[in-house]
Every structure is written in structure tokens, then in C-alpha cells.
N, C-alpha and C positions, 0 to 999 in steps of 0.2 A: 664848499664854494671853490670854483676853479680859478686859477690865475691866468696870466696872459698867454701861457703856452698852449692853452686849449685850442687856439685858432691856427696853430702851426701845421705845416704839411708833414713834419717829421714825427713818426710814431715815438721816437725816443723822447722828444720834447713833450709830446702828449702824455707820455707815461708819468711826467712830473707835473701835470696840470692840476692835480689834486693835492700837491704838497702844501704844507703850511708856509713854505718859503715863498717870499714875494719875488718869484722869478721873472726875469725879462728875457726875451730872445735878444741876440746881438742886433743892435740897431741904434739909430740916432737917438731915440727916446731914452734908452738906458745910458748911453754915453753922455748925453746932455745933462741928465740928472747927476751923474757922477761929478761932472765939472761944476755944476751950479751948487751942489751941496758939499763939494770937496770931500767926497767919500771915496775910499778905495773900492775897486771892483773885485768881487769874488767871481772868478771865471771857472766854470766847471764844464769840461769837454768830455763827451763819451759817445756811445752809440748803442742801439737797442739790443744787439746780440751779445753785449759785453757782460760777462758774469760779475766782475768786481764792481762795475757800474751799478748793477742791481743791488749788490750788497751794501754799497755806500748809501744808495738811495734809501734802502730800508732802515739802515742804522741811524742815519743822520737827517736826510732831507724829509723823511716822513715823521721826524721826531719834533714835537712842539718846542722842547727846550733848546735844541740846536737851532731850529728855525728862528726862534726869538733873537738869538745872538746874531744870526745872519742878517735878519731884517733890520735890526737896530743899527748895525755898524757898517753894512756894506750895500752896494748896489749889486745884486746877484744876477749873473747872466749865465744861462744854460745854452750850450752849443752842441749840435749834432755834428761830429767830425766828418760824417759822410756827406752832409749837405754843405758844410763849410770847410773843405780841405785846405783852403788858404789860411784860415785861422789856426787850424790844427798844425800845419807845417810850421808856421811862425812860432807858435807857442810851445810846441815840442822842442824846437831848436833852442828857444829861450830857456826852457826848463833845463836842458843839458848844459847850457852856458852857466846857469846859476848854480846848479848842483853837481855838475860833472858826473851825473848819472843818467842812464837812458830813461826816457819817459815811458809813456803807455797810457792806458785808460782805466779808470777815469783820471784825467789830468786836472789838477787843482792848482790854480794860480791866483795870486793876489796882485792886482794891477793898480798903478796910479791912474788918476782920471784921464791922463793922456795915452792910456792903453799899454804902458810899459810895465812888465812884471818885475816885482822886487822880492817876492817870496814864492816858492813853488814846491809842489810834490805831486804825488799821484793819489793813491787810495789812502785815506785816513779813517781809522775807526772812531766811533764816538768816545770810547774810553781807551786810554793808552794800553797798547799791547804789542807784542812782537817788535819791540824797539821802535814803535811808531807812536808819536804823541797823540793824545786824544784831540778830536777835532775842535771841541769847545776851547780847550786850553790853547791850541794853536791859534785860533782866531783871536783870543785875548792877547796873545803875544804880538800878533800882527797889528792889532789896534794900537798897542803900546808903541811899537816900532814906527808906525805911520805918524803918530802924534808927537813923537819925541826926536825922531832922527831924519828929518826931512832933508838935511844937507847930505847925509850919507846916502839916502835913497837917490837923490838927484845925481850924485857922482856915479853911483853904480849904474843908474839908468843910462847915463851918457856913455859909459864904457860898454854897456850891452849893445847900444845902437851902433857904436863903432865896430864892435865884434861882428854884428850882422853884415856889415859891408864887406868884411873879409871872406864871407862865405860865397860871394858871387865870383864866378870864373872871370878871368880877364884875358883879353886878346894878347897874343904874344908875337905879333908880326908875322914873318914868313913861316909857313908850316909845310913840311914835306911828309906826306902820308906814306905809311908802309904797313905791311902785314904783321910787324913785330908785336903790336899790342894784342892781336888775336892769339898769337902763339903764347904770349905771356899769360893771358887770361886763362887759357886752358891749363897751363902749368899751375896757376894759383888754385884753380878748381880741383886739380888732381891732388894737391897737398891737403885739401880739406875733405876730400871724398872719402866716404865710409865704404870700403870695398866689400864689407860683409852685408850690411843692411841697406846700402844705397843712401843717397842724400849727402849733404855737405855740412860738416861741423857736428857738434854734439847736440843732445836734446836741450831745449825743445827744438824739434826739426820742422822746418817749413818746406813747402814744395819747391820754391825757386823756379817756376816755369820759364822765366825769361832766360835764366842761365842755361837751362836744358835745351831750349830752342836754339840758343847760340851754339851749344856743343854739337847738336845734330847738323846744323848748317855748316859749321866749321869742318866737321867730319866728312860731309859730302863733298866739300870743295877740295879737301886736302887728303882724302883717303886716310883719315886719322881714326883708326879703330878704337884707340883708347878713349877719345872724346865721345864716340858713339856709345861705347860700353858704359861710361859713367851715366849717361842720360837713360839708356834703356834699362840698365840694372835698377836704377832708382825708380823708374816708372813701374817696373815689375813689382818691386817690393812695396811700393805705395798701394798698388792695385790689390795686392793680397793682404794688406794690413787693415787695421781698424780705423785708420784715417779715412778710408773709403767705406761708404755705407754699403755693406755687402748685400743688403736686401733691397734698398730703395734707390741706390745709385747716388752719385755725387760725392764730392770730397769735403771733409771738414777743414777747418782753418790750419791746424798744425797738430803734430804729435808731441805728447809730453815725454815720450821715451825714444830711445835710439832706433827701435825696430818698428815704428809706425803702428803699434798695437792700440794705444789709447790716445784718442785725440782730445783736443778742446773741441767740444761737440758742435760749435756754431758752424753753419754752412753759409759761405759768402758767394754771391754771384761772381765777384771779381776773381776768385780763385778758379772757379769751375769753367769759365770761358777759355782762358789760356790753356788749362789742362785738357779741355776738349780738343783744342787744336793740336796739342802735343800728342795725345793718345791716338789721334787720327794719323799723324805722321808715323808713329810707332807701328800702327797697323800696316801701312804701306811698306815700311822697311823690313818687317819681319813676318807678316801674315799670321801672327800669333792670336789664338782664340782669346787669350786673356785681354789683350789690348782691344780687340773688337768688342768684347763683352763690356769693357769699361766705357768705351765710347757710347755704346747704346745705353748703358746705365746712366751716364751723365745727361745725355740728350733727352731720354725719356723722363727722367726726374724733373728736368727744367720745364718741359712742356706740360707735365702733369701737375706740378706743384708751384712753379715759379713764374708762369706767364699769365699776365692779366688778361681778362676778356677783351680789353681794348687793344692789346698787342704788345705792350712793353713788358719788360721782365722786372719782377720784384727784387728787392735787395738782398735779403738774408733770412735765415732761420735761426732762432735763438739756440744757445747751448742748453738752456734750462727748460724744463717743464715741471709743473707742480713744485716749483722752488728747488728742484734737484737737477744738477747737471747730468746730462746723458740718460735720464730716466726713460725717455721715449725709446732709446735705441738698445738698451741692454736686456739680457735674459738670464734665466736660470735653466739648468738642464731639465728640471721638472716642468717648467713652463713649456719648453720646446717639445718634450716627449709627450705631453698631454695633447698637443695639437697634431702630431704626426703619427703615421702608421709605424709599426715596428720596423718595416723595411726602410722607410724614409729616414727614421731616426738612426738606423745603422749606418747610413751614409752621412747624414748631416752632422752627427755628433763628432766623429773624427775630422770631418772636413772643416768645421768651424771651431774646433778646439774645445768642444763641450765636454770631452773626456779628459781634459787637463784641469789643473787648479784654476780657480777664478782669476781673471786678469784685471778686474775693475773693483776697487774698494773692497777687495777680499771677500766679496759675496756675490758679485755679478760677473757675467761673461759678455764682453763686447766681441762681436763676431769678427774673426780673422780667418784667412785661409791657412789652416794649420798643417794640412797634408795635401799632396797632389791627389786629385780625384782618381787618376789611373792606378795609383798605389793602393788606395782604399778598395777599388774594384777588384784589383788583383788579390788582395788579402781575403776578400770575401768570395773569391772565385766567381766573379760576376762579370758579364760583358760590360765594357765601358759605356756603351750606348744605354744600357739599362740603368747604370749608376747615374748617368747624366739626366735621364728622365726622372728618376727618384729625387735627385737634388733639385731639379726644376720645380717639381710638384711641392717639395718641402718649402722651397723659397716662396712660392705663391701663397701657401697656407700661412707662413710666418708673416709675410708682408700684409696679408689680409687681417690677421689678428692684430698686428701692430697698428693698423689704421684705426682700430677702435680705441686706442689709448688717447689720452689727452696730449695734443700736439704741442710742440714748442711754438712760441710766438713767431709770426712772420712779419717782417718789416716790409710793408707794401708800397713804400715810396719807390719811384722810378727815377733812377739816376742815369743821365746820358752816358757818362764815361763807363760805368759798369755794364750798362746795356750794350755798349759798343763792343766790349770784350766778349760778351756772349754772342752777339750778332756775328762777329768774326768766327768764333768757334763753331756755331751752328752752320754758317755758310760753308766753312771749310769741310766740316765733317759730312754735311749733306752732299757737297760736290764730289768728294773723294769716294764716299761709300754709297753713292747713288740713293740718297734718301730725300725725295722731294718734299716730304713733310717738314723736315728740318730746315730746308731752304725757305719754305713758306713761313715757318716760324720766324726766321731772321727777317724776312721781308715785312712781316706784320709789325715787328718791333721798330724797324726803320720807318715804316709808314706812320706809326704812332708818333715817333719823335719828329718826323718831318711836318706832320699836320698840327701837332699840339705844342711842341717845344721849340720850334723854329718860328720866331716871330720878328717881323721887321728886319729880316736879314741877320738875326742873331739867335744863338741858342740860349735857352734857359736851362738851368742845371738840373732841376728836380721837379717832379710832379707827383701829386697824390690826390685822389678823388678828382675834383674839378679845378684844383689850384695848381698853377705852374708858376714858378718864380725863381729868383736868384740868377744873377749874371753867371753864365757858364765860364768854366776855367779852361786852361790849356789842355788838360787831359780830355775834356769833353770833345773839343774840336779835333784833336790829334787822333784819339782812339776811334772816333766815329769816321773820320776820313779813312783811316786804315781799314776799318770794318767794311766800308763801302767798296773799297778796292777788292776785298775778298768776295763780297757779295756779287760784284760785277762779273767775277769769274764763274760764280755758281749759276747765275742767270742774268744776262744783260738786260738792264732796263735803263733807257736813256735818262729817265728822271733821277736815277741814282747817280749817274755820271755827272749830271748838271748839279746835283746837290753836293757832290764831292768837290767840284770846282768852286762852288760858293763857300764851302767850308775852308778850302785852301786859301782863297782870296781873303777871307776874314782872318785867318791865322796870320797872314802877312801884314794885314792892315792894322790889326788890333793887339797882336801879341809879340811880334818880332822886335828885337832890339836891332834897329837898322844900322846902328853905329858899330856895336861890338859883335853882333851875331847872336844867335840863340833866341829863345822864346821865354818870356816871363810867364809865371803861373797864372797871373791875373791880367785882364785886358787893360789897355791904356786908359779907359774911362771907368775902371773899377774904383770903389771907394778907397780912400787913402788909408793905409794901415802903417804900422811901424816899420814894416819891411816888405819888399817885393821880391819873393824868391824867383830863382831861375834854375829849377831842379834838373840835374843831369844824371844822378844816380837812380838806378832801379831800386825799388823797395818791394812791398807786397805786390804792387803793380809796376809795370814798366815805366820808365821815365817819360814824362810828357815831351821833353826835348828829343829823346831818342826816337819816339814814335812819330812825332811831327816831322823830323828830318827824314826818317825812313819812308813815310807815306808821301811826303812832298816830292822826294826824289823819285819814287816809283811813278807818281802821277806825272812828273816832269818827263820821265823817259817814255811813258805811255802816250802823252799828247805832244811831245816835242816842245814843251814850254820851259824856256830857259830860266824864267824868274823863279819857278819852283825849284829847279836844280841849284840855282845860285843860293837860295835861302838854305837849302840843305847843306851845301858846302860851307856856308858861313858858320852854321851850327857846328859842323865837324871841326872846322878850324879853331873855333872858340874852345872846344872841349878836348882837342887832340893832345895838348900838353899834359892834361890830367890823365887821359887814357894811356899815354906813353909811360907816365910815372907809376900809376896804380890802376891797372885796367879792371880790377875786380869791382863788380857792382855797376859796370857800364855796358852790360851785354846788349841792350837795345841800340846804343850808339855804335857798338862794335859791329852789329849786323848792318847798320847803315854804312859804316866804313867798308864792309865787305862789298856791298853793292856799288859803292862809289869807285872802288878800285877795279871791280869787274862788273859792269852793269848787267842786270838781269836780261834774259831773253824774253822779248814780248812776242808771243805766238798768237796770231789772229787767225781764227778759223772763220771762213766766210762761205756760206752755203745757202741753198734754198731751204725752206722750213723742213725740219725733220731729218736732215741728212747728216748731222754732225755727231750723233750719239756714239757710233762705233769708234770714231777717231778720238772723241773725248775719253771714252772708256779706256782705250789703249794708252793714251797719254797719262791718265791718272793711275796707271799701274806702277808708275815710277815716283820715287820720292824726289821732288823737283822744286826745292825752295827758291832756286834761282830762275824759275820760269814764271811768267805771268800769262795765263792762257785765257784769251777772250774769245767767246763764241758769238758771232753775229749772223743770225739766220733771217732770211727773207728780206723784204724791203724795210729799211729803217731811215726815216727822214731825220735830218738834223745832226747827223754824225759829224764830229770834228774832222778836219782834213786828215789828220794822222791815222784815223780809223776808217776812212771812207774808201775801203777796198772794193773793187768791182764785184758785183753779184753775177756769178757765172752759173751755167746749168748744173754744174757739179761742185763738190766741195773743194776748196783750195785753202792753203795755209801760207801766211807770210810770217817770216821770222825777222824781227828787228832787234838790234842790240846797240845800245848807245845811240848814235845818230844815223845808223845805216840799216837798210832792210834788204832781205834777200829777194830774188825773183819768186813768184808763187810756186809752191810745191803742191803737186796734184796726186801724190801717192803716199799713203800712210807709212809704208815701209821706209821710204826715203825720209819722211819727216822724223820718224823715230831715230833713224841713223844720225840725222843732223842734230837732233836734240840731245841724244843720250849716249852716242858712241864716239863722241869727240871728233866726228867728221868735220872738216873745215867748212865753215859757211862761206858761200860765194856772195859776199856783201858788196 
């Protein structure tokens, strides 16, 4: 018999629908019952691609003995952190405050009926082991604490709620912006940079795409070769490592080792969107085959495996298949040699490290680039082109064989914020590398969101099958606005510009703190929770405040709309004292600060239909993060005044920066000089 979770959109919640636990989704029914029965809430937060979530579910939530204790003593609430990032942010912070330890998933908290946590942890086994208490024993202790120590709980809860207030940034009066935080942030990243294997800090190693985007932008503006090296070296090492799916494309969540060889095998949409953007920029900066191959690998994987027929992008692929992490991805030399010709194996074995000891659980090989292909070809006295052909045919055979294996589970819910990150990546890569199919993929995802998830002037956060629900969050609006600005550069559609303005206006109306500046994570009419975060730090994804300010500022410059520029400036003023003290982790806000101090160039190409392609191609040969290039071809009705340039018989360009625009430029050579050779603009 299924429980209440069977009707949810979240595959993670649906995975628990057959548990003997009397689960509730987060909502008024469960919260009301807790108040009426004066029972503590057992809150369990996880997500479908989470390995330890599956372990705890199997050990405890599928177990009748554990379920009996849960059902007798608690109101049990299961939350998908991907659908409810507001709850996840709040309760991860609370866990840290209670335990002084970092959280994670599964997150297991015990709450009073007013939603305030008083005991917490992450994974618990059914039986005590590894210095962790058994889950039944823990629950019995919690029941005892709740029944005998109400005064202590009340005092602790009051302190916790006070502590939440101290996490919000506060306005500091007059602020004078400078470039100092950018320089300091580069210095901080340099200190943690792994000069051998790339990346920042020790294992486990995460990609940190927002930090690398900041480094590339800072390098371009300041001729900082060190900043550029940190980013490009990391991108090379990641693309050659096992964190990248060498056969199917796309990146896994993180590496468990320093050298990117063995990942945690889950693949998340939100990692691959920003990485697609980054690797595209690396292509332009270096023209290296490795980077171009990686871009194609990500984009092809997303279109092949992660795009729904209706247009939106799915969320993730599990780490596990057949109850084993990584089983879908790893090989033995015997498996590989049985599929390939002798000539193919002679290339593939040294290239992928199959002639080395096993690198995964002492018996399997996760594919990494172990040797450069030109070195292998030279050792075999073989032309490089022949080695490339043999490797390509080997890859095709291995990928085809892998396709017959039992696949990891796919989380098919469609989240606006994660889709937006991939829309931006697809649009950027499609524009720069001239791949119309990728641009079309991004447009299909936008059109799905616009038609299905934008209702009555508001976004809904999540969709699956025919159900769309949950108030959208700051990240949904901010990331989608940013993605639309990128998509407008790939192919101008007036409907996308109008959608962008609606999103921007809703951000200001529903999320901005008009007194202190900055944006709350939840809207003004969101359900009341124990805390209302205003996140400024980047984490696995960029900060909602950073991207909201960045995108509003760009839209303000594009359209000459002062209210968007003012909101971005208020956000920068709120966070600037924190940036100045500790700039690490604020890369998205630092990129906003860069463009506040020196506004981007808005380049408007106006031409009859079909005449702009050569100009666009030449402009895209340059890494130009400080340029916003908009192409307007043919007659377009309804353009805003700032974009309504005259349509002439030939192509012309207008360059605008800040509040001023140049006279039209009618020669591509002159335009390139003005844009890229530091020739003074006649504004």
C-alpha cells in the first residue's frame, strides 16, 4: 500500500511511496497534525541521485521495525531538497548551528511542532556503527528529550532563531566601491590552487565553475596570466579525468581524489550548464581540441539523454545502478578488449589507462586520459590521424556496448533554476561554436517554461508529467533572466526580451528588500518559515543575489532602465562590506561589481535579413565577457526605444557603454578595432 508521497512530482519522494513509514510531504496537513497532537516532526531531506539517501532508505525507511517507531512517535515529513531549496537552506544552516558540523544528505532533523529543530544529524544506520548511534536508539532518546526537557528545548530554540538573524547581511551606510576585492579574491584562490592537478583545495574536489568564470573574466580585464592559468589548467585536468564521462560526455558531481580520477558518479544538470559555458570560453581562448571535444560531449549528452520531448531538461542521473555506485561506467581490460579490434585496443588501452592497475575499488577501471594520443601514436610509429580514427571507432563501440547495460535512474522532474543554467550554457556554446541545434535546444526549454511554468505572471518551480507546482524561488527568476539575456545574443526573439522584462519586474516586486537592498530567497507571499534567507555566497550553484544583480544590471544597461541598475547597485552596497573583508565565495557578486565599475559594451548589429553572419563570426573569435552582442535582422515591430536602431540597406553596428552610444559603424574592421584593440570610442 502506498503512502501520501505517491502523488508527488518528485521522483525522490515517489521512491519512498511504498515505505511502511507514514510519510507526509511538507505542507499544512503535516504541520497541523504536529501542532494538534503535540508530536515532534521527523524531517528527512534528500534527493534522488544521493547514494547515502538510498542507503538510509533501504536500512531504515523500508524496515518495519524502524517504521513502527517513526509512526508511533513522530509526524514524518520527507522533502526533496531540489524542489524545496528554501527548506534545505534553512535546515542545513540549523544543523550546523546545532552540531557545529557541516551538513549534507540525507539530512535528518527532529523539529518541534513550530518547525524549529532541536536535534539533528545526517545519515544514521539502523544499528550503531562507525561512531554513529543506531536510528531506533536515537529516536528513543529524542522522544525522551521531547517529553522531559521542554524548557531546555524552548531556550535552545529561542537562541537558534536569534542566531538565524545574525546570518543576514546588514546595510553599512556609505560604500565606496573599488577593484580591491577582485584582486584579493584572486589571491585567495591562488593560495588554495593545486598547481599539479588543478582545482582548489584538497579532495573531495568540486568543479567551482563560478570561481573559474570569475578568474577568466578578471584575467581578461587585467591581463592577469596567473588567474587565466588557474582556470584553464583546472579545466584541462578535469576534462582528462574520470570526473568527465570519457565516452558519453558530461561531468559528474565531484572527484573523491586530488587528481579527478574517481568521481561520485551522479550527474547533475546544474553542474553541466555552467561547465558548458566555461569550456566554450576556454575554446575561444585557446582553440584547443580538448576543450572543443568537451563542449561537444556535454551538449550532445544533454540533448541525447537529458532533454524531455516537451522541451525542458531533466534534473540528474543517479550514481548507482543495480545497487552499485559507478557500475554503469566502469570496465575491465577484458571487457574492452573483447569489444575492440587489436588495433583499436592498442590505442584505447594506453589512452584510457587500461594498461595500468585498476583505479576503482581495486578491480575496475574508470576511464581517464592516461597518455596523450600523439605520444601513443609516436610509440606505435603510427600517423596521428590514424590513431584518432581508431580511438573514435573504439569509443563508438564502447558507448554502444555500455548502452545495453542497466542504466542509472534518471530524475525527470524539470526545475526552472537548473534548466536556466543549461539554457545559458547551450545558448552560449551554440552561439560561439555556430551550432544551431544547441540554440534550438535552449529555445525549446525556454518555450516549455514560458508556456507551462509561467502562470498568472509568476513562475512555478518544478514540473513532472502534467503537474506543475510550488512557488518559484530567487534562483529560478535570477538564473532564467540571466539565461534569457544569453539566449537573446544567440538569436533575438522579441518574446524572450519581453519575458526577461517580466521576470525582472517580478524580482523587484516580489523578492527585493527595498529597505536594505538585496533579494530574499523566497517571495514576499511565500509561506512563513522559521527563517527567510538572503543568500550571497556561491555554493554548488552561483548565488541568487549575485546572478540577480548581474542580470538586472545587464538588462538595465541594455534597455537604459534605471530601476534595474538601481536594484543591482543596492545589492552590491549591501554585500560590499562582506566582499571587502572576505571575498572568497562571492564570485558572482564580484563579476557584478566588475561590470558596475566598468559597464559592458552593448554591441547592436542591425541589418537586413541574412547579412550579419560574417560580422558575428568575426566577433565571436574573441573572448569577450565584457561585450553584449545583439543581432537585429529585418523588420522587427515592438522594439524598445534603446534598441530601435534604423534598418539600413547594409549592416551597421552601434556600440553603447553605460549611458552613451557611438555613431553607427559600417565596417567590420573598424568595429573590431573599436571593440578589441582599445581604440577610443567616440561616444
